[in-house]
Backbone bond lengths (Angstrom), bond angles and torsions (degrees), N, CA, C in turn:
res aa  C-N    CA-C-N  psi(-1)  N-CA   C-N-CA  omega(-1)  CA-C   N-CA-C  phi
1 M - - - 1.501 - - 1.477 107.77 -
2 K 1.329 111.38 141.26 1.471 118.85 -178.48 1.528 105.33 -85.94
3 L 1.351 113.49 159.86 1.550 121.55 176.39 1.499 109.33 -52.15
4 E 1.384 120.19 -51.86 1.394 120.98 -171.78 1.567 109.50 -66.45
5 E 1.319 121.83 -32.61 1.425 123.11 175.43 1.550 111.79 -66.61
6 L 1.276 113.78 -38.95 1.570 122.74 178.79 1.520 107.12 -60.33
7 L 1.434 115.30 -53.46 1.384 118.31 -178.13 1.544 112.72 -61.71
8 K 1.274 115.78 -43.29 1.500 118.23 178.06 1.532 110.12 -59.63
9 R 1.384 118.84 -38.14 1.465 118.14 -177.46 1.474 107.79 -69.53
10 V 1.371 121.40 -38.80 1.489 123.65 -178.30 1.560 108.03 -66.99
11 I 1.332 113.80 -41.56 1.514 113.59 173.07 1.496 117.32 -61.89
12 W 1.370 116.31 -33.92 1.466 121.09 174.43 1.537 107.76 -68.58
13 Q 1.254 120.76 -45.53 1.528 121.03 177.90 1.551 112.88 -59.80
14 E 1.354 116.31 -42.07 1.451 117.73 177.43 1.524 111.75 -64.22
15 N 1.295 112.70 -37.26 1.546 118.49 176.85 1.512 108.93 -65.99
16 E 1.337 120.29 -42.16 1.422 121.21 174.64 1.508 112.31 -57.45
17 M 1.312 118.57 -44.35 1.475 122.85 178.34 1.497 108.57 -62.53
18 Y 1.336 121.97 -46.57 1.378 122.50 173.47 1.516 114.57 -51.41
19 N 1.423 115.27 -47.02 1.509 118.83 176.99 1.509 113.55 -65.97
20 L 1.360 115.33 -33.98 1.512 118.02 178.13 1.486 109.43 -62.56
21 Y 1.400 116.59 -48.51 1.504 120.65 -179.09 1.583 112.44 -68.08
22 K 1.263 115.50 -27.61 1.576 113.85 171.83 1.427 109.56 -71.98
23 L 1.355 123.98 -35.05 1.369 124.08 175.20 1.503 107.60 -68.86
24 G 1.302 120.16 -34.93 1.468 118.20 177.49 1.491 114.05 -67.95
25 E 1.367 116.84 -28.73 1.393 121.70 174.01 1.590 109.44 -62.67
26 T 1.380 114.91 -41.84 1.443 119.59 177.81 1.488 113.72 -64.48
27 F 1.353 116.05 -48.04 1.448 122.34 176.42 1.556 112.59 -56.94
28 A 1.355 112.55 -42.77 1.439 118.00 178.14 1.466 115.99 -63.76
29 T 1.364 114.64 -36.41 1.546 124.08 179.72 1.542 108.72 -50.89
30 Y 1.325 114.08 -43.20 1.489 120.86 -176.31 1.553 113.94 -95.50
31 E 1.338 119.11 -33.16 1.415 118.04 -174.93 1.607 114.42 -99.92
32 R 1.372 114.28 -40.70 1.501 120.07 -178.62 1.557 109.13 -141.92
33 P 1.325 116.08 75.50 1.527 119.40 -178.97 1.505 114.08 -48.82
34 E 1.332 121.22 -30.48 1.490 122.12 179.48 1.518 110.47 -67.49
35 L 1.320 118.29 -9.98 1.559 118.04 -179.95 1.543 109.87 -101.00
36 V 1.280 122.97 -5.38 1.453 122.48 -179.28 1.520 109.68 -53.57
37 E 1.338 121.58 -51.43 1.422 124.99 -175.49 1.516 111.10 -60.01
38 V 1.405 118.14 -35.31 1.390 119.91 -179.25 1.444 111.59 -64.87
39 F 1.424 115.67 -46.91 1.402 119.19 179.33 1.531 113.64 -66.55
40 R 1.307 117.80 -33.48 1.519 119.19 175.81 1.515 108.41 -62.36
41 L 1.380 117.62 -41.64 1.495 118.04 -176.09 1.531 109.53 -68.52
42 L 1.359 119.41 -40.73 1.408 120.58 179.40 1.523 110.89 -64.65
43 A 1.316 120.46 -38.77 1.385 122.84 175.58 1.561 111.15 -59.98
44 E 1.295 117.21 -42.86 1.479 120.93 179.02 1.505 113.42 -60.06
45 E 1.369 113.91 -39.91 1.439 117.54 -177.99 1.538 112.46 -71.69
46 E 1.457 114.91 -33.99 1.392 117.44 175.86 1.504 112.44 -68.07
47 L 1.296 115.97 -36.43 1.537 120.67 175.52 1.520 107.65 -65.38
48 R 1.186 126.10 -35.78 1.475 130.71 175.03 1.508 108.20 -58.95
49 H 1.345 113.09 -48.86 1.474 121.77 179.65 1.571 112.14 -59.55
50 R 1.299 110.06 -44.41 1.466 117.65 -177.78 1.575 106.83 -66.33
51 K 1.237 118.71 -43.29 1.559 123.19 177.32 1.504 110.17 -61.32
52 T 1.302 117.17 -35.90 1.456 120.67 -179.05 1.518 109.06 -64.58
53 F 1.343 115.07 -48.02 1.420 118.32 179.14 1.562 115.98 -68.00
54 E 1.403 112.84 -34.50 1.514 115.20 170.73 1.532 110.19 -57.01
55 G 1.368 117.09 -41.77 1.456 117.94 -179.46 1.469 113.37 -66.21
56 L 1.350 115.59 -36.20 1.483 118.68 176.84 1.599 113.04 -64.96
57 L 1.292 110.72 -38.27 1.447 119.02 177.54 1.570 110.09 -66.11
58 K 1.228 119.65 -55.39 1.410 130.81 -177.03 1.594 109.80 -57.89
59 G 1.319 112.17 -47.35 1.440 118.43 -177.97 1.427 117.87 -84.48
60 K 1.386 113.40 -5.51 1.568 119.19 177.46 1.504 109.39 60.98
61 S 1.367 116.20 32.03 1.380 118.25 -175.19 1.594 117.11 -70.35
62 L 1.177 120.10 -18.97 1.412 126.45 178.40 1.515 114.01 -96.49
63 E 1.280 119.91 -3.38 1.498 120.39 -175.83 1.508 117.16 -66.45
64 E 1.333 118.43 -32.05 1.397 121.71 177.52 1.538 114.61 -104.03
65 T 1.379 115.11 26.86 1.478 119.81 -177.48 1.561 106.56 -107.22
66 Q 1.340 110.50 175.54 1.468 121.18 176.32 1.526 114.11 -66.74
67 V 1.328 116.52 -14.95 1.445 117.66 179.63 1.492 110.33 -55.32
68 I 1.329 118.14 -36.72 1.536 120.59 -176.88 1.571 108.08 -54.72
69 D 1.291 120.57 -37.51 1.440 123.29 178.93 1.535 113.15 -66.62
70 Y 1.204 117.30 -19.20 1.587 119.85 -174.23 1.509 109.89 -117.33
71 L 1.335 119.04 14.66 1.449 119.53 179.81 1.568 114.97 -51.03
72 E 1.294 115.19 -50.12 1.474 121.65 -177.62 1.571 111.45 -65.29
73 A 1.224 116.80 -37.78 1.588 118.92 175.95 1.523 105.07 -69.00
74 L 1.282 123.33 -47.65 1.403 126.45 -177.73 1.556 113.41 -60.53
75 S 1.304 115.01 -35.02 1.516 118.09 -178.88 1.505 111.59 -67.33
76 L 1.323 114.60 -14.99 1.593 121.54 176.67 1.419 113.34 -83.95
77 E 1.269 120.40 -8.50 1.459 124.00 -174.62 1.527 112.58 -61.78
78 P 1.323 118.04 137.61 1.511 120.05 178.78 1.535 114.05 -55.41
79 M 1.329 117.29 -35.39 1.461 118.19 178.89 1.492 113.17 -54.44
80 L 1.286 120.00 -40.86 1.418 121.95 -179.23 1.450 114.41 -77.90
81 E 1.238 117.19 -9.55 1.584 118.34 173.52 1.511 114.65 -97.49
82 D 1.296 118.81 -5.52 1.449 122.93 179.61 1.565 106.11 -61.44
83 E 1.259 114.69 131.50 1.517 123.19 179.08 1.509 107.12 -93.19
84 R 1.323 117.68 177.17 1.435 122.65 175.32 1.542 108.68 -64.36
85 S 1.298 114.91 143.75 1.414 123.98 -178.85 1.572 109.85 -104.31
86 E 1.280 112.58 134.40 1.419 117.02 179.06 1.530 113.42 -130.68
87 P 1.324 117.05 64.40 1.552 121.78 -173.50 1.508 109.33 -67.26
88 S 1.241 111.92 150.44 1.549 119.89 -179.07 1.565 112.29 -108.00
89 S 1.374 111.09 -1.62 1.462 118.93 -178.92 1.507 112.78 -151.09
90 L 1.272 117.79 162.65 1.438 119.11 174.61 1.496 112.95 -63.66
91 E 1.292 115.60 -39.60 1.469 118.34 179.47 1.430 111.77 -63.75
92 E 1.283 120.99 -41.52 1.503 125.94 177.73 1.541 110.22 -67.79
93 L 1.310 117.08 -38.04 1.429 122.83 173.38 1.519 112.65 -56.03
94 I 1.356 115.42 -43.53 1.455 121.15 -175.80 1.433 108.62 -73.49
95 E 1.378 118.53 -37.44 1.471 117.37 180.00 1.434 111.98 -64.06
96 D 1.332 115.73 -39.99 1.511 118.10 -176.51 1.548 107.72 -71.54
97 A 1.342 117.34 -37.96 1.545 119.27 -176.60 1.599 105.26 -67.34
98 I 1.224 121.28 -36.65 1.503 119.57 -176.97 1.545 107.58 -63.06
99 I 1.272 114.54 -43.51 1.505 116.97 -178.96 1.512 112.51 -64.89
100 R 1.394 115.62 -39.38 1.420 121.15 178.81 1.495 113.88 -70.92
101 E 1.325 117.22 -32.92 1.400 119.74 179.73 1.588 109.57 -72.98
102 K 1.414 116.88 -34.46 1.470 118.60 173.08 1.515 110.63 -61.74
103 H 1.346 115.93 -45.87 1.445 120.21 -175.78 1.654 106.19 -62.74
104 A 1.276 118.25 -39.68 1.455 121.04 -178.98 1.620 109.73 -69.08
105 Y 1.258 114.65 -41.25 1.510 118.68 176.72 1.465 108.26 -56.98
106 E 1.356 116.78 -49.40 1.523 118.96 -178.82 1.540 113.39 -62.10
107 F 1.344 113.71 -40.66 1.463 117.32 -179.50 1.586 112.01 -64.63
108 Y 1.356 114.94 -48.87 1.481 119.22 -178.34 1.484 110.61 -68.19
109 S 1.336 119.65 -29.75 1.440 119.52 175.62 1.497 112.14 -68.44
110 K 1.368 116.15 -36.98 1.435 118.40 177.23 1.487 111.24 -72.03
111 L 1.301 120.04 -31.97 1.502 121.33 174.13 1.512 110.06 -67.84
112 S 1.327 121.25 -34.13 1.422 122.47 -176.30 1.510 106.46 -74.16
113 E 1.396 122.89 -20.34 1.401 118.94 -179.41 1.537 109.24 -88.35
114 I 1.349 118.70 -22.93 1.510 123.29 175.35 1.403 109.71 -79.96
115 L 1.311 124.75 -44.73 1.387 127.27 -175.28 1.525 114.44 -77.30
116 E 1.317 121.22 167.97 1.421 127.23 176.86 1.539 110.62 -125.85
117 G 1.331 115.51 165.02 1.417 120.28 173.82 1.452 118.71 61.23
118 S 1.327 114.28 -140.36 1.438 117.81 -175.95 1.577 112.54 -65.18
119 L 1.393 116.03 -36.99 1.439 117.66 176.90 1.527 113.56 -56.97
120 A 1.308 116.53 -40.73 1.470 124.64 176.68 1.555 108.03 -59.44
121 Q 1.329 112.63 -50.27 1.525 117.84 -178.99 1.498 110.25 -56.90
122 I 1.348 116.19 -46.76 1.506 117.87 179.40 1.524 113.16 -61.30
123 M 1.283 114.46 -38.59 1.561 115.94 177.03 1.493 111.38 -71.32
124 R 1.345 120.69 -31.96 1.507 120.68 174.00 1.524 108.72 -66.66
125 M 1.232 116.06 -44.50 1.439 121.55 -178.14 1.563 108.98 -59.47
126 M 1.324 117.46 -46.42 1.462 122.88 -177.57 1.561 106.47 -68.04
127 A 1.353 120.75 -41.20 1.381 123.38 179.77 1.521 108.61 -61.45
128 G 1.376 118.10 -41.77 1.459 120.84 175.18 1.428 112.96 -61.35
129 E 1.316 121.74 -40.58 1.455 123.51 179.12 1.527 113.11 -63.87
130 E 1.342 113.12 -40.65 1.538 118.15 177.98 1.521 110.41 -64.71
131 L 1.245 116.75 -37.36 1.524 119.69 177.80 1.473 107.19 -67.57
132 K 1.261 121.60 -41.06 1.524 122.87 177.29 1.499 113.26 -60.13
133 H 1.437 112.31 -40.01 1.389 116.28 178.28 1.530 112.95 -64.24
134 A 1.325 114.60 -39.52 1.427 119.63 -177.89 1.594 110.59 -65.18
135 Y 1.347 114.68 -42.75 1.507 119.00 179.18 1.465 107.88 -67.35
136 R 1.296 122.93 -44.49 1.505 124.50 174.91 1.431 112.27 -54.44
137 L 1.256 118.66 -45.49 1.537 129.03 178.07 1.406 109.67 -60.74
138 R 1.324 118.51 -50.29 1.442 122.08 -179.79 1.557 115.29 -62.96
139 F 1.216 113.02 -33.74 1.541 122.26 174.15 1.564 109.04 -64.59
140 I 1.324 109.07 -49.88 1.584 115.26 -177.39 1.599 105.15 -61.90
141 Y 1.310 116.44 -43.43 1.513 121.46 -174.11 1.473 111.56 -61.76
142 E 1.409 116.35 -44.72 1.423 123.96 175.14 1.625 112.13 -55.96
143 G 1.335 112.52 -32.26 1.531 116.60 -178.00 1.473 112.60 -85.39
144 L 1.325 121.35 -6.24 1.437 119.18 -179.49 1.493 112.22 -76.65
C-alpha cells in the first residue's frame, strides 16, 4: 500500500465514524434524547480527526517520515479493513462504534510509536481521544 492510499483509507474511516455518530444522533433523538449531545460531540471529534489527516495528505507531511518503512505492516491494521456500518438500532450502532474506536486507538498508537516529534504527539492525542470515545460508548451501552 502506498502512503497516499493509506491516508485516504484513514480519511474514509474517520468520515465513516463521523457518519455513524450523526446516525447515532438521529437514533438518540427518538430513543434516548439525553444522548443527542454526546453523539454530536463524538461526531465533531471524528470530523476534526478527518481534517487532520486531510491536512497530512495535502501537505505531504508524512512522506519523509519513518511511516514509509512500515506501510505494509500498517496496511494490515484492522482499522483499515472496517467496512461501512449499517446499524438498525442504537444498541447495534454503539456495539460497532466501540469496535471501530478500539481499532482506531490501536492504529494511532502504532503511528505514535513510528513517528517522532509533533506528529507523534498528534497521534498520541488522537489515540487518547479514540480510547475516551470507546469508554464513553461502553458506559452508554451498559446503561441501555
